DSSP file (Angstrom, degrees, kcal/mol; ACC not computed):
  #  RESIDUE AA STRUCTURE BP1 BP2  ACC     N-H-->O    O-->H-N    N-H-->O    O-->H-N    TCO  KAPPA ALPHA  PHI   PSI    X-CA   Y-CA   Z-CA
    1    1 A X     >        0   0    0      0, 0.0     4,-2.8     0, 0.0     5,-0.2   0.000 360.0 360.0 360.0 -35.8    0.0    0.0    0.0
    2    2 A X  H  >  +     0   0    0      1,-0.2     4,-2.6     2,-0.2     5,-0.2   0.913 360.0  49.5 -61.8 -40.6    2.9    2.4    0.7
    3    3 A X  H  > S+     0   0    0      2,-0.2     4,-2.8     1,-0.2    -1,-0.2   0.910 110.7  50.1 -64.4 -41.5    4.2    1.9   -2.8
    4    4 A X  H  > S+     0   0    0      2,-0.2     4,-1.3     1,-0.2    -2,-0.2   0.923 111.9  47.3 -62.9 -44.2    0.7    2.6   -4.2
    5    5 A X  H  X S+     0   0    0     -4,-2.8     4,-3.2     2,-0.2     5,-0.2   0.907 113.6  48.3 -63.3 -41.0    0.4    5.7   -2.2
    6    6 A X  H  X S+     0   0    0     -4,-2.6     4,-2.4     1,-0.2     5,-0.2   0.905 109.7  51.7 -66.2 -41.1    3.8    6.9   -3.2
    7    7 A X  H  < S+     0   0    0     -4,-2.8     4,-0.4     1,-0.2    -1,-0.2   0.747 117.3  40.8 -68.7 -21.3    3.1    6.2   -6.9
    8    8 A X  H  X S+     0   0    0     -4,-1.3     4,-1.1    -5,-0.2    -2,-0.2   0.870 117.4  45.3 -87.6 -43.7    0.0    8.2   -6.6
    9    9 A X  H  X S+     0   0    0     -4,-3.2     4,-2.8     1,-0.2     5,-0.2   0.842 103.4  62.2 -74.2 -34.6    1.3   11.1   -4.4
   10   10 A X  H  X S+     0   0    0     -4,-2.4     4,-2.3    -5,-0.2     5,-0.2   0.943 107.0  42.2 -62.0 -50.3    4.6   11.7   -6.2
   11   11 A X  H  > S+     0   0    0     -4,-0.4     4,-2.9    -5,-0.2    -1,-0.2   0.867 114.5  53.5 -64.3 -32.5    3.0   12.8   -9.6
   12   12 A X  H  X S+     0   0    0     -4,-1.1     4,-2.8     2,-0.2     5,-0.3   0.929 109.9  46.9 -65.4 -43.4    0.4   14.8   -7.7
   13   13 A X  H  X S+     0   0    0     -4,-2.8     4,-2.0     2,-0.2    -2,-0.2   0.908 114.4  47.2 -64.4 -41.4    3.0   16.7   -5.8
   14   14 A X  H  X S+     0   0    0     -4,-2.3     4,-2.5    -5,-0.2     5,-0.2   0.942 115.4  45.0 -65.6 -46.8    5.0   17.3   -9.0
   15   15 A X  H  X S+     0   0    0     -4,-2.9     4,-3.1     1,-0.2    -2,-0.2   0.959 117.1  42.5 -63.3 -51.1    2.0   18.5  -11.0
   16   16 A X  H  X S+     0   0    0     -4,-2.8     4,-2.3     2,-0.2     5,-0.3   0.838 113.4  53.6 -69.4 -30.3    0.5   20.7   -8.3
   17   17 A X  H  X S+     0   0    0     -4,-2.0     4,-2.1    -5,-0.3     5,-0.2   0.947 113.6  42.3 -63.4 -47.7    4.0   22.1   -7.5
   18   18 A X  H  X S+     0   0    0     -4,-2.5     4,-2.9    -5,-0.2     5,-0.3   0.917 113.4  54.5 -62.3 -42.8    4.5   23.0  -11.1
   19   19 A X  H  X S+     0   0    0     -4,-3.1     4,-2.4    -5,-0.2    -2,-0.2   0.946 113.2  38.6 -59.8 -52.1    1.0   24.3  -11.4
   20   20 A X  H  X S+     0   0    0     -4,-2.3     4,-1.6     2,-0.2    -1,-0.2   0.857 117.4  49.9 -72.7 -34.0    1.1   26.8   -8.5
   21   21 A X  H  <>S+     0   0    0     -4,-2.1     5,-3.0    -5,-0.3    -1,-0.2   0.937 117.1  40.4 -67.3 -44.3    4.7   27.9   -9.2
   22   22 A X  H ><5S+     0   0    0     -4,-2.9     3,-0.9    -5,-0.2    -2,-0.2   0.839 110.9  58.3 -74.4 -31.2    4.0   28.5  -12.9
   23   23 A X  H 3<5S+     0   0    0     -4,-2.4    -1,-0.2    -5,-0.3    -2,-0.2   0.900 113.9  38.3 -61.6 -39.9    0.6   30.0  -12.2
   24   24 A X  T 3<5S-     0   0    0     -4,-1.6    -1,-0.2    -5,-0.2    -2,-0.2   0.305 113.4-120.5 -93.8   8.2    2.3   32.7  -10.0
   25   25 A X  T < 5 +     0   0    0     -3,-0.9     2,-1.2     1,-0.2    -3,-0.2   0.854  58.8 152.0  55.2  41.2    5.3   33.0  -12.4
   26   26 A X      < +     0   0    0     -5,-3.0    -1,-0.2     7,-0.2    -2,-0.1  -0.698  10.3 154.7 -96.2  79.3    7.8   31.9   -9.7
   27   27 A X    >   -     0   0    0     -2,-1.2     3,-3.0    -3,-0.1     6,-0.3   0.636  37.7-151.2 -92.1 -14.4   10.2   30.5  -12.2
   28   28 A X  T 3  S-     0   0    0      1,-0.3     3,-0.1    -3,-0.2    -2,-0.1   0.768  77.5 -53.8  50.0  28.9   13.5   30.7  -10.4
   29   29 A X  T 3  S+     0   0    0      1,-0.3     2,-0.5     2,-0.0    -1,-0.3   0.401 111.6 122.8  88.5  -2.0   15.2   31.0  -13.8
   30   30 A X    X   -     0   0    0     -3,-3.0     3,-0.9     1,-0.1    -1,-0.3  -0.812  55.4-149.7 -95.9 130.2   13.6   27.9  -15.2
   31   31 A X  G >  S+     0   0    0     -2,-0.5     3,-2.0     1,-0.2     6,-0.4   0.862  94.8  64.3 -64.8 -35.8   11.6   28.2  -18.4
   32   32 A X  G 3  S+     0   0    0      1,-0.3    -1,-0.2    -5,-0.1   -10,-0.1   0.747 102.1  50.4 -62.0 -23.1    9.3   25.3  -17.4
   33   33 A X  G <  S+     0   0    0     -3,-0.9    -1,-0.3    -6,-0.3    -7,-0.2   0.333  88.5 112.5 -96.6   7.6    8.1   27.3  -14.4
   34   34 A X  S <> S-     0   0    0     -3,-2.0     4,-1.8    -7,-0.1     3,-0.1  -0.409  76.0-122.1 -81.5 157.8    7.2   30.4  -16.3
   35   35 A X  H  > S+     0   0    0      1,-0.2     4,-2.8     2,-0.2     5,-0.2   0.813 110.7  61.6 -66.6 -30.1    3.7   31.7  -16.8
   36   36 A X  H  > S+     0   0    0      2,-0.2     4,-2.4     1,-0.2    -1,-0.2   0.916 106.1  44.5 -63.8 -42.9    4.2   31.5  -20.6
   37   37 A X  H  > S+     0   0    0     -6,-0.4     4,-2.8     2,-0.2    -1,-0.2   0.884 112.3  54.1 -67.9 -37.7    4.8   27.8  -20.5
   38   38 A X  H  X S+     0   0    0     -4,-1.8     4,-2.2     2,-0.2     5,-0.2   0.956 112.2  42.6 -58.4 -52.2    1.8   27.4  -18.1
   39   39 A X  H  X S+     0   0    0     -4,-2.8     4,-2.2     1,-0.2    -2,-0.2   0.898 114.8  50.9 -63.8 -40.4   -0.5   29.2  -20.5
   40   40 A X  H  X S+     0   0    0     -4,-2.4     4,-2.6    -5,-0.2    -1,-0.2   0.918 109.6  50.3 -63.0 -43.5    0.9   27.4  -23.5
   41   41 A X  H  X S+     0   0    0     -4,-2.8     4,-2.5     1,-0.2    -2,-0.2   0.929 114.7  42.2 -62.8 -46.0    0.4   24.0  -21.8
   42   42 A X  H  X S+     0   0    0     -4,-2.2     4,-2.3     2,-0.2    -1,-0.2   0.834 113.2  53.1 -73.6 -30.1   -3.2   24.6  -20.8
   43   43 A X  H  X S+     0   0    0     -4,-2.2     4,-2.2    -5,-0.2    -2,-0.2   0.917 111.3  47.2 -65.0 -42.5   -4.0   26.2  -24.2
   44   44 A X  H  X S+     0   0    0     -4,-2.6     4,-2.4     2,-0.2    -2,-0.2   0.928 113.3  47.0 -64.1 -46.7   -2.6   23.1  -25.9
   45   45 A X  H  X S+     0   0    0     -4,-2.5     4,-2.4     1,-0.2     5,-0.2   0.897 111.3  52.6 -62.2 -39.8   -4.6   20.7  -23.7
   46   46 A X  H  X>S+     0   0    0     -4,-2.3     5,-1.8     1,-0.2     4,-1.5   0.898 110.7  46.7 -63.0 -41.0   -7.7   22.8  -24.2
   47   47 A X  H  <5S+     0   0    0     -4,-2.2    -2,-0.2     2,-0.2    -1,-0.2   0.893 112.8  49.4 -68.1 -39.3   -7.3   22.6  -28.0
   48   48 A X  H  <5S+     0   0    0     -4,-2.4    -2,-0.2     1,-0.2    -1,-0.2   0.892 119.5  37.2 -66.9 -38.7   -6.7   18.8  -27.9
   49   49 A X  H  <5S-     0   0    0     -4,-2.4    -1,-0.2    -5,-0.2    -2,-0.2   0.644 105.8-126.2 -87.6 -15.5   -9.7   18.2  -25.7
   50   50 A X  T  <5S+     0   0    0     -4,-1.5     2,-0.3     1,-0.3    -3,-0.2   0.820  70.7 112.1  73.9  31.7  -11.9   20.8  -27.3
   51   51 A X  S   <S-     0   0    0     -5,-1.8     2,-0.3    -6,-0.2    -1,-0.3  -0.810  79.4 -79.2-129.1 170.7  -12.7   22.6  -24.1
   52   52 A X    >   -     0   0    0     -2,-0.3     3,-1.6     1,-0.1     4,-0.4  -0.557  35.8-138.8 -69.9 127.1  -12.0   25.9  -22.4
   53   53 A X  G >  S+     0   0    0     -2,-0.3     3,-0.8     1,-0.3     4,-0.5   0.735  96.8  69.4 -61.6 -21.2   -8.5   25.8  -20.9
   54   54 A X  G 3  S+     0   0    0      1,-0.2     4,-0.4     2,-0.1    -1,-0.3   0.749  96.8  51.0 -70.5 -22.3   -9.7   27.7  -17.8
   55   55 A X  G <> S+     0   0    0     -3,-1.6     4,-1.9     1,-0.2    -1,-0.2   0.542  87.1  85.2 -92.7  -5.3  -11.7   24.7  -16.6
   56   56 A X  H <> S+     0   0    0     -3,-0.8     4,-2.5    -4,-0.4     5,-0.2   0.920  85.8  52.6 -64.6 -45.1   -8.9   22.1  -16.9
   57   57 A X  H  > S+     0   0    0     -4,-0.5     4,-2.3     1,-0.2    -1,-0.2   0.896 110.4  49.3 -59.7 -37.4   -7.3   22.8  -13.5
   58   58 A X  H  > S+     0   0    0     -4,-0.4     4,-2.4     2,-0.2    -1,-0.2   0.889 110.4  50.5 -65.9 -38.5  -10.7   22.3  -11.8
   59   59 A X  H  X S+     0   0    0     -4,-1.9     4,-2.0     2,-0.2    -2,-0.2   0.908 111.4  48.0 -64.6 -41.5  -11.2   19.0  -13.7
   60   60 A X  H  X S+     0   0    0     -4,-2.5     4,-2.4     2,-0.2    -2,-0.2   0.900 110.8  51.7 -66.0 -40.0   -7.8   17.8  -12.6
   61   61 A X  H  X S+     0   0    0     -4,-2.3     4,-2.3    -5,-0.2    -2,-0.2   0.923 109.8  48.8 -63.1 -44.5   -8.5   18.8   -9.0
   62   62 A X  H  X S+     0   0    0     -4,-2.4     4,-2.4     1,-0.2    -1,-0.2   0.888 111.4  50.9 -62.1 -38.2  -11.8   16.9   -9.0
   63   63 A X  H  X S+     0   0    0     -4,-2.0     4,-2.7     2,-0.2    -2,-0.2   0.902 109.0  50.3 -66.0 -40.6  -10.0   13.9  -10.5
   64   64 A X  H  X S+     0   0    0     -4,-2.4     4,-2.3     2,-0.2    -2,-0.2   0.903 111.0  48.9 -64.1 -40.8   -7.4   14.0   -7.7
   65   65 A X  H  X S+     0   0    0     -4,-2.3     4,-2.3     2,-0.2    -2,-0.2   0.918 111.7  49.1 -65.0 -43.2  -10.0   14.2   -5.0
   66   66 A X  H  X S+     0   0    0     -4,-2.4     4,-2.3     1,-0.2    -2,-0.2   0.927 111.5  49.4 -60.7 -45.2  -11.9   11.2   -6.6
   67   67 A X  H  X S+     0   0    0     -4,-2.7     4,-2.6     2,-0.2    -1,-0.2   0.888 108.8  53.8 -61.1 -39.4   -8.6    9.3   -6.8
   68   68 A X  H  X S+     0   0    0     -4,-2.3     4,-2.6     1,-0.2    -2,-0.2   0.940 110.8  44.6 -60.7 -48.3   -7.9   10.1   -3.1
   69   69 A X  H  X S+     0   0    0     -4,-2.3     4,-2.3     1,-0.2    -1,-0.2   0.854 111.8  53.7 -67.1 -32.9  -11.2    8.7   -2.0
   70   70 A X  H  X S+     0   0    0     -4,-2.3     4,-2.1    -5,-0.2    -2,-0.2   0.928 111.3  45.2 -64.5 -44.7  -10.8    5.7   -4.2
   71   71 A X  H  X S+     0   0    0     -4,-2.6     4,-2.6     2,-0.2    -2,-0.2   0.891 112.5  50.9 -66.0 -39.9   -7.4    5.0   -2.6
   72   72 A X  H  X S+     0   0    0     -4,-2.6     4,-2.8     2,-0.2    -1,-0.2   0.885 109.8  51.0 -65.4 -37.4   -8.8    5.6    0.9
   73   73 A X  H  X S+     0   0    0     -4,-2.3     4,-2.3     2,-0.2    -2,-0.2   0.903 111.0  48.1 -64.1 -41.1  -11.6    3.2    0.2
   74   74 A X  H  X S+     0   0    0     -4,-2.1     4,-2.0     2,-0.2    -2,-0.2   0.915 113.0  47.9 -64.4 -43.4   -9.1    0.6   -1.0
   75   75 A X  H  X S+     0   0    0     -4,-2.6     4,-1.6     2,-0.2    -2,-0.2   0.923 112.5  48.7 -63.2 -45.0   -7.0    1.1    2.1
   76   76 A X  H  < S+     0   0    0     -4,-2.8    -2,-0.2     1,-0.2     7,-0.2   0.876 109.5  53.1 -64.1 -37.4  -10.1    0.9    4.4
   77   77 A X  H >< S+     0   0    0     -4,-2.3     3,-1.1     1,-0.2    -1,-0.2   0.911 109.9  47.4 -63.5 -41.6  -11.2   -2.3    2.6
   78   78 A X  H 3< S+     0   0    0     -4,-2.0     3,-0.3     1,-0.2    -1,-0.2   0.807 119.4  40.0 -69.1 -28.6   -7.9   -3.9    3.2
   79   79 A X  T 3X S+     0   0    0     -4,-1.6     4,-2.5     1,-0.2    -1,-0.2   0.106  78.6 121.0-103.9  19.4   -7.9   -2.8    6.9
   80   80 A X  H <> S+     0   0    0     -3,-1.1     4,-2.4     1,-0.2     5,-0.2   0.817  72.7  51.6 -60.0 -34.5  -11.6   -3.5    7.5
   81   81 A X  H  > S+     0   0    0     -3,-0.3     4,-2.2     2,-0.2    -1,-0.2   0.924 112.2  45.6 -68.8 -43.2  -11.0   -6.1   10.3
   82   82 A X  H  > S+     0   0    0     -3,-0.2     4,-2.3     2,-0.2    -2,-0.2   0.904 114.5  48.6 -64.6 -41.1   -8.7   -3.7   12.2
   83   83 A X  H  X S+     0   0    0     -4,-2.5     4,-2.4     2,-0.2    -2,-0.2   0.911 111.3  49.4 -66.5 -42.1  -11.2   -0.8   11.7
   84   84 A X  H  X S+     0   0    0     -4,-2.4     4,-2.4    -5,-0.2    -2,-0.2   0.891 111.4  49.9 -64.4 -38.9  -14.1   -3.0   12.9
   85   85 A X  H  X S+     0   0    0     -4,-2.2     4,-2.2     2,-0.2    -2,-0.2   0.912 110.7  49.5 -64.4 -42.7  -12.2   -4.0   16.0
   86   86 A X  H  X S+     0   0    0     -4,-2.3     4,-1.9     2,-0.2    -2,-0.2   0.910 111.5  48.4 -63.0 -43.5  -11.3   -0.4   16.8
   87   87 A X  H  X S+     0   0    0     -4,-2.4     4,-2.1     1,-0.2    -1,-0.2   0.906 109.9  53.0 -63.9 -41.1  -15.0    0.7   16.4
   88   88 A X  H  X S+     0   0    0     -4,-2.4     4,-1.7     1,-0.2    -2,-0.2   0.896 108.1  50.1 -60.9 -40.8  -16.0   -2.2   18.6
   89   89 A X  H  X>S+     0   0    0     -4,-2.2     4,-1.2     1,-0.2     5,-0.5   0.884 110.5  50.3 -64.5 -38.4  -13.6   -1.1   21.3
   90   90 A X  H  <5S+     0   0    0     -4,-1.9    -2,-0.2     1,-0.2    -1,-0.2   0.863 109.3  51.1 -68.5 -35.3  -14.9    2.4   21.1
   91   91 A X  H  <5S+     0   0    0     -4,-2.1    -1,-0.2     1,-0.2    -2,-0.2   0.835 104.0  57.3 -72.1 -32.3  -18.5    1.3   21.4
   92   92 A X  H  <5S-     0   0    0     -4,-1.7    -1,-0.2    -5,-0.2    -2,-0.2   0.846  92.7-150.3 -67.4 -32.4  -17.8   -0.9   24.5
   93   93 A X  T  <5 +     0   0    0     -4,-1.2     2,-0.4     1,-0.2    -3,-0.1   0.646  34.9 157.6  74.8  14.9  -16.5    2.2   26.3
   94   94 A X      < -     0   0    0     -5,-0.5     2,-0.4     1,-0.0    -1,-0.2  -0.585  20.5-168.2 -76.2 131.2  -14.1    0.3   28.5
   95   95 A X        -     0   0    0     -2,-0.4    -1,-0.0    -3,-0.1     5,-0.0  -0.972  23.0-116.1-121.2 132.4  -11.3    2.6   29.7
   96   96 A X     >  -     0   0    0     -2,-0.4     4,-2.5     1,-0.1     5,-0.2  -0.272  23.2-119.4 -65.2 153.6   -8.2    1.2   31.3
   97   97 A X  H  > S+     0   0    0      1,-0.2     4,-2.6     2,-0.2     5,-0.2   0.869 113.1  54.1 -61.8 -38.0   -7.6    2.1   35.0
   98   98 A X  H  > S+     0   0    0      2,-0.2     4,-2.1     1,-0.2    -1,-0.2   0.933 111.1  43.9 -63.3 -46.3   -4.3    3.8   34.1
   99   99 A X  H  > S+     0   0    0      2,-0.2     4,-1.7     1,-0.2    -2,-0.2   0.897 114.0  50.5 -67.2 -39.7   -5.9    6.0   31.5
  100  100 A X  H  X S+     0   0    0     -4,-2.5     4,-1.8     1,-0.2    -2,-0.2   0.895 109.7  51.4 -64.3 -40.2   -8.9    6.8   33.7
  101  101 A X  H  X S+     0   0    0     -4,-2.6     4,-1.5     1,-0.2    -1,-0.2   0.895 109.5  49.4 -64.4 -40.1   -6.5    7.8   36.5
  102  102 A X  H  < S+     0   0    0     -4,-2.1    -1,-0.2     1,-0.2    -2,-0.2   0.849 112.2  48.9 -67.0 -32.8   -4.5   10.1   34.3
  103  103 A X  H  < S+     0   0    0     -4,-1.7    -1,-0.2     1,-0.2    -2,-0.2   0.806 118.5  36.9 -76.9 -29.6   -7.7   11.8   33.1
  104  104 A X  H  < S+     0   0    0     -4,-1.8    -2,-0.2    -5,-0.1    -1,-0.2   0.566  90.7 104.6-103.0  -9.4   -9.2   12.4   36.5
  105  105 A X  S  < S-     0   0    0     -4,-1.5     2,-0.2    -5,-0.2    -3,-0.0  -0.325  83.8 -92.7 -71.7 156.6   -6.2   13.2   38.6
  106  106 A X        -     0   0    0      1,-0.1    -1,-0.1    -2,-0.0     3,-0.1  -0.475  44.5-134.9 -68.9 135.0   -5.6   16.7   39.7
  107  107 A X        -     0   0    0      1,-0.2    -1,-0.1    -2,-0.2     2,-0.0  -0.017  43.9 -52.5 -79.3-172.3   -3.3   18.5   37.2
  108  108 A X        -     0   0    0      1,-0.1     2,-0.2     0, 0.0    -1,-0.2  -0.356  60.0-125.4 -64.6 143.4   -0.3   20.7   38.0
  109  109 A X        -     0   0    0     -3,-0.1     2,-0.1     1,-0.1    -1,-0.1  -0.563  23.0-108.0 -88.4 153.8   -1.1   23.5   40.5
  110  110 A X    >   -     0   0    0     -2,-0.2     3,-1.5     1,-0.1    -1,-0.1  -0.468  28.1-115.3 -76.6 153.0   -0.4   27.1   39.7
  111  111 A X  T 3  S+     0   0    0      1,-0.3    -1,-0.1     2,-0.2    -2,-0.0   0.812 113.9  57.4 -60.8 -29.3    2.5   28.7   41.6
  112  112 A X  T 3         0   0    0      1,-0.2    -1,-0.3     0, 0.0    -3,-0.0   0.637 360.0 360.0 -77.8 -12.3    0.1   31.1   43.4
  113  113 A X    <         0   0    0     -3,-1.5    -1,-0.2     0, 0.0    -2,-0.2   0.480 360.0 360.0 -86.1 360.0   -1.9   28.3   44.9
């Protein structure tokens, strides 16, 4: 699962890093990060897809969110027994004596007291 998350997150980080740097023309001397390349890339994608280039970033963002929930669903499915056990423990409401003692004991006193 870690490999799957890494293979998903790395291209997302690269794309969104390029997108926001080039959108704000923070090019650090690299042509790929310039606003001209940003506009050219989205103009080219818009012409290839036959849509307005201004809606492409929103489409990509929705796709990334969908992919995120798809991966989280896959992860939850693989961990369903652990998650069900955790939920069962929470519903029982049993709290260990040590934890209960730490929660109810008097905290540190103020210097003026």
